[in-house]
N, C-alpha and C positions, 0 to 999 in steps of 0.2 A: 504494500500500500504506500503510495507516495506521501511525502510530508505535507502535501497541499491540503490534507485533511485537517491540519492545524492552520491557524491564521497565517496568511502570507504577506500581509501588508501592515505597516505600522500606521496608527491613526494620524491622518493629515492634520488634525487639530494641534499636534505638537510640533508642526513645522516641517515634517518629513517631506511634504509635497514640494518643497523648495529644492530637494535633491534630485539628481538624475535617476532614471530607471536603473542604471547600472549600480549606482550607489545604494539604492534600496535593495537590490538583489544581494549585493555584497553584505549589507547589514544583516539581512535575513539569514543568509548562509552561515555567517559566523555566529549568529545567535543560536541557530540550530546546532552548530558544532559544539556548543557548551555541554550538551547532553550526548550520551552514547547512543548508538543506533538502537540498542535494546530498550533503553529508557524511552526514546522517542516512540518506538512501536507501542510500548505499554501506554504511554500518554495519549497516543492517537486513539487507541481502543477505548480508554477511559473517557476521553473528551467526546467521542462519538456516542457513548452511553449517556453522558450528560446532555448532549444535544438532542438525542431522541427523547429523553425524559422531558426536557423543556418543550419540545414540539408537541408532546401529548397534552401539555397544559397551557399552550399558547403563551409561553414565557420566552424571553430573550436569553439565549445561551451566552451571548457576548455582545456588548458588555452585560454581564449578569448582575443583578442586584444581590447584595449580601443575603437578603431574605430568601432568594431563590436557591442559592447554594446551601443555606442552612436547611431548607425544606428537603432538598435533594439528599443531603446527608442523613436526615431523619428517616426518609423513605428507604434509603439503601440499608440503614441499620435495621429497620423493621423487616426488611426482606431477608435478613440473615447473613449479610456479608460481614466478613471479618474486619476487625479494626485496621489491620494493615492494608486491606483493600480500600477502605474508606480514606485512609491517609494518602494513598497513592492517587486516588481520583481527585481529591482536593488539590494535590500537587499538580495534577494535569490541568485542572481548571486555572490554577495560578499561572502555569507556564503558558497556556494559550493566551491569557490576557496580557502577559508580559510581551509576548511576540507581537501582539496587535497594538501595543502601546497604551493599553487601558490600565487603569488602576485595578489592582487585584482585589476582588471582593472577598477573597479568602483571608485577607488580613484583618477583616472587621471582627469586632468583639463577638457579634452574634454567631458568626461561623465558628470561631475558636471555642466558644462556650458549648455549642451543640456538638462539635467534634469531640471535645473533651468529655462531655457527658456520654456520648456514644461509646467511646473507648472504655470509660469506667464501667458502663453497663454491660458491654460485650466481653470485656477482658482483652488484654493485649498480648497474652502469651502466644507465641507463634506455634502453629501446628508443624511439628518436625517430622521429617521422614527418617526412616531407619538408616543408620550409618552402614555403608558397605565396608566392613572391617576387613583386615587382611585375610582372615579365615573365610569370610563370605566371598571375597573377591576370588580367592583360590577355588572355591566351589563353583563360581560363575565361569571361571576359565577352564575348568576341567572338561575334557571330552568335547571341546569345540570342533566343529567339522573342519577338515583340511581343505577349505575352499577360500576364495577371495574374501567373501563376506565374513567367514570365520576368522581369517587372519586379521581383517580390519577391526572387527569387534574385539578380538583379543588385544590388539595393540591399543585401541581406544580405551578399554576398561583398565588395562594395566597401567598405561601412562596417566590416565585421568586420576587414578588412585595414587600413583607414585609421586605425582606433582601437585596433589591437592588442588587440581584445576577446577575452576568454575567452567560450566559447560560452554559459555560463550568464548572463553579463552581457548578451550580445547579445539573447537571447530575453526578458530581463527588462525591456528598454527599453520605455518608454511615450512617447506623443506629448508629454506634459508634460515629459519629460526633455530635449527638444530645444529649442534657441533658435537661430533662423536669423539670421545677420548678413551684411553685405556680403562679408566675407572668408571666410566659411564657416559653420560650425555649432558651437555649444557643446553638449556632451552631459554631462548629469549622471548619474553612475552611483551609484545608491542603496546598493547592496551589492556587495561583491566579495570575493574570496579574501583580499585583504590589508586589508580593511575590514569585518571581521565585526561590528563594533559599529554599523555603519550611519551613520558620520559623513558619508559621501558624498564623492565625488570628481568633479572636472570636467576634461574634456579638450577641446581644440580640434581640430576636423576641417577641414582646408583644403578649399576648393572644388576645387582642382586643375585641371590642364589635360589630363591623360591619363586617369586612371581616373574622375575627377569623382564622388566618392562622394556629395557633398551633392545634386547633381542627381539621382542615382539614387534617393536616399531621397525627394526631393520628387516625382519621377515615380511612384514606387510609391504614395505616400500619395494623390496625386491620382487615380490610376487605380482604387485600391481604395476611395476615399471615406473614408479613415481620418482622423478629426479628433481623436479622443481614445482612450485605452486602449492596449492592447498595440500596438507598432509592427509586429512581424513575426508574421503569423498564418497558420493553415492555410487551404488552399483545396481544396474538394472538386471532383470531376470535373464538376460543373455550374457551377463558377466562384463558388460561395458562400463568402464569407469567414467563417472560424470563429474558434476560440480561439487563444491565443498558441502559437507553436511550442514544441516541447520542445528541450532542449539536444541530444538525440540527432539531431534533425532537421537541425541545423547540420552535423554530421559527414556525414550522408547527402547533403545538398545539395552540400557541398564535394567529396565523392567523385564524385557524379554529373557535376559540371561539370569535374572533373579528367579524367574518362574522356572527356567530349565534346571536351576539348582535346588528346586524344592522350597524356595522362599516365597513369601506372599508378595507378588509384584506391586500391589497397591501401597506397600510400605516403603517403596524405593523410588528414587527419582534421580535426575542428573546430579543434584547436590549430594547424593549419598556417597559418591566417590570421595569428594572433598571432606565430608564429615567423617568418612571411614578412615581416611589417613590420620586425621587428627585424633580420633578415638583410639586407633591402634597405637599411635605414638605415645599417647597419654598412658595407655595400659602398659606400655613398655618402659614407663618412667623417663621418657625423653625430656630433655631440657626445653622449657617453654620457649625460650628465645630461638633455639634451633628449629623448633616446630614452626615458628613465625617466619623463619628464613624460607621455608618451603611454601607455606600458605600465604605469605605476604600480608597477613593481617597487620593493621596499624595499631590496634589496641590489645594490650596484654590481657585485659579483662575478658575479651571475647574468647581467646584461646583457653584461658583458665576455666571457662565454662565447660569446655570439653574435658578438661582434666578432672574437674569435680564430678562430672557425670560418670566418667570412666573409672574413677577410683573411689566412688562413693562408699564402698564397703571395705576398702583397704585401710587398715589402721584406724578403724572406726572408734570414736571416743567411748563407745559403750561396749567394746570388745570384751573387757574383763568382767563386766557385771550384768550384761543383758542376757 
């Protein structure tokens, strides 16, 4: 879906009409670039939902009145949407108004109070998928077919786990981002959730003796004849290699192989690989800072959450008397 589903012009009332068409295009393009493609896709979908909701009530979606946004939040909360979803939709409305040069109705006290009340009433604890720990990943990788698809999925799951990758990072990898060394492989991540400005981050992937992610990547590249361009690509029923996989494909592949391993596929998603690495590292008493070198988290508190969950029963305060 093109970005034209979001506002494409800044309000002439603030003087933008005095600029050339090229200037306006440049302003809009750089404004869009502030957000990642994945964020813009989510915002487009959320703003489309808000627009449709307004159309059903003969209300203006942009510029929207604060009362309109507040009513939308209340309606969405009553419909059973999670607090995180409400927050993202409010952010999408704010982003659309910012692109169009309008004052953001989401900044009003009315909206903030209703959103805060909805979060308090619904609860803000995220619904977490099960982590694909080392043991579970090993089960997923066992007995994969010796086919192109089997080799690709093996490499994707093994590398996704070993590098604690987000699914968007995984499908964005290109051959040029990989550097093979005797100890393993260095992976350059050009963009990520915590590196929106594209400074780039590098992580080391061990060759390993159990899951052997580097060998899995090399086997896939050799079998598919991939020498440049996207690392993980689609494969049609005739075995023809296509374009880069989508982020959604990662979740589907993880679910598929969780099912094959006898696990409940509903409990797993693309994030399960990232969560699984951190959980396994915590269970192995890995240093938190070394864990962050792989996961690229910015806040120690986030990684410590995995440590607490993984080691909740180890050295428990009540061990001697419960």
